[in-house]
N, C-alpha and C positions, 0 to 999 in steps of 0.2 A: 459349249465353247467352240467345238469344231465348226458348227454351223455359222457362228459369228465370224470366225476367221475365214471361212469359205465365202461368205457374203462380202466381207471387207476386201478380200482378194479379188473378187469379181468386180467390185466397184473401182478398186485401184486399177485393174487391167482395162476396164471399160473407159477410164479417163485418159488412157494413153493416146498419143497422137494417131496411131494406126487405126483406131476405132472411131475416128472423128465423124465418119460418114454414117455410122450406126447409132450415134447418140441422138435422142430427141432434143429439140431446141430447148425445152424446159429444163432438161438435166445437163445440158452441155457445160455450162459454167461451174455448177457444183462438182461435177465429176472431174473436170480438169483441175479445179482448185484442190480437190481431195488428192488427186494423183501427185500434184506438185508438192503439197504439204507432206505427204508420206515420204516422198523422195528426199525432201529437205530434212526430215527427222532422221531418216536412215543415214544420210550424209553426215549429220551432226553426231550421230551415235558412232559411226566409224571414226570420225575425227577425235571424239572423246576417248575411244579405246586406244587409238594410236598415241594420243597424248599420255595416257596412263602408262603404256608400254615404254614411252620415251623417258618418263620420270623414273620408272623402275630401273632403267639402265644407268641412272646417275649414281655414282659411288656414294655421295654424301647422304643419300636417301636409304641406304641399306639398313641402318639401325632403326630408322623410323618404321619401315615395313615389317621388320621383325617385332618391334614393340606392338604395333597395331595388330599384327597377326596373333601374338600371344594374348592380347587383351580380348580379341574376338573369340578365340577358341577356349578361353578359360572361364 
């Protein structure tokens, strides 16, 4: 698992703009696309977490989260 994360991190970093001169022509487009896709997924994940936090702050949702929490823990 650690090796897979290490290789994915390496591919992500190699696709960033500062390493454009070091990428071979054959791997340029796939690495740049991978870099942009990972950034887009991370951006969407942050947006989703912020949305969940915003919903939790709504007063009318208090009972719902208590109900779901009790159903999941029981």
